[in-house]
C-alpha positions in Angstrom: -20.7 -20.5 -113.4 -23.0 -17.6 -112.3 -26.1 -18.6 -110.2 -28.0 -16.3 -112.6 -27.7 -18.4 -115.7 -27.2 -22.0 -116.9 -27.4 -24.0 -120.0 -30.0 -26.8 -119.8 -30.1 -29.8 -122.3 -33.2 -29.9 -124.2 -34.1 -33.5 -125.2 -36.4 -32.5 -128.1 -33.8 -30.3 -129.8 -30.8 -32.2 -128.8 -28.8 -29.1 -127.6 -28.3 -27.1 -124.4 -30.3 -23.9 -124.3 -29.6 -20.8 -122.2 -31.7 -20.3 -119.1 -31.2 -16.6 -117.9 -32.5 -15.4 -114.7 -31.9 -11.7 -115.3 -32.4 -9.2 -118.1 -29.4 -9.3 -120.6 -28.4 -5.7 -119.5 -28.3 -6.8 -115.9 -25.3 -9.2 -116.5 -21.8 -7.8 -116.2 -19.7 -7.4 -119.4 -17.7 -10.5 -118.1 -20.9 -12.6 -117.5 -22.2 -11.6 -121.0 -18.9 -12.7 -122.6 -19.0 -16.0 -120.8 -22.5 -16.6 -121.8 -21.9 -15.6 -125.4 -18.8 -17.8 -125.6 -20.6 -21.0 -124.4 -23.7 -20.1 -126.5 -21.5 -19.8 -129.6 -20.0 -23.3 -129.1 -23.5 -24.6 -128.7 -24.9 -22.5 -131.6 -22.1 -23.9 -133.9 -23.7 -27.4 -133.5 -27.2 -26.3 -134.6 -26.6 -26.6 -138.4 -25.7 -30.3 -137.9 -28.7 -30.8 -135.8 -31.0 -29.3 -138.5 -29.4 -31.7 -141.1 -30.0 -34.6 -138.9 -33.7 -33.7 -138.6 -33.9 -33.1 -142.3 -32.5 -36.6 -143.0 -35.1 -38.1 -140.6 -37.8 -36.2 -142.5 -36.6 -37.5 -145.8 -36.6 -41.0 -144.3 -40.1 -40.6 -143.1 -41.4 -39.1 -146.3 -40.0 -42.1 -148.2 -41.9 -44.4 -145.8 -45.0 -42.2 -146.2 -44.8 -42.5 -149.9 -44.9 -46.5 -149.6 -47.4 -46.6 -146.8 -50.9 -47.8 -147.5 -52.3 -47.9 -144.1 -54.2 -44.8 -143.2 -53.4 -44.8 -139.5 -49.8 -45.4 -140.2 -49.8 -42.5 -142.7 -51.2 -40.2 -140.1 -48.6 -41.3 -137.6 -45.8 -40.6 -140.1 -47.3 -37.2 -141.0 -47.4 -36.3 -137.4 -43.9 -37.4 -136.9 -42.8 -35.3 -139.9 -44.6 -32.3 -138.5 -42.7 -32.7 -135.2 -39.5 -32.9 -136.8 -40.2 -29.8 -138.9 -41.1 -28.0 -135.7 -37.7 -28.9 -134.1 -36.0 -27.5 -137.3 -38.0 -24.3 -137.0 -37.2 -24.0 -133.3 -33.5 -24.6 -134.0 -33.5 -21.9 -136.6 -35.0 -19.5 -134.1 -32.2 -20.5 -131.6 -29.6 -20.1 -134.1 -30.6 -16.4 -134.7 -30.5 -15.5 -131.0 -26.9 -14.7 -131.0 -27.4 -12.1 -133.7 -30.1 -10.3 -131.7 -28.0 -10.3 -128.6 -25.0 -9.0 -130.4 -27.2 -6.3 -132.0 -28.6 -5.2 -128.6 -25.0 -5.1 -127.2 -23.7 -3.1 -130.1 -26.7 -0.7 -130.0 -26.3 -0.3 -126.2 -22.8 0.9 -126.1 
């Protein structure tokens, strides 16, 4: 692995995320290919992670429907908002590959 990039596990999202020390164009074609290959394998797990978060939201919404305690309702709402935020972030990361590929294709 290059000293100029790594994939770090993100506890919140449950996937490894790329950490690049250089601008994309500063990596050799070989390094870009290695990064993209590893990212594509990770990226392939994102839809399942999103489904997992969606299931947790549904579970918490069911709990919220039955909850009568205001403080507990607030806590559940906060947890739902955090799960929704994770889904949003995963969707953004899922699109990263497309933007890298578009930049590569436009560069050559």
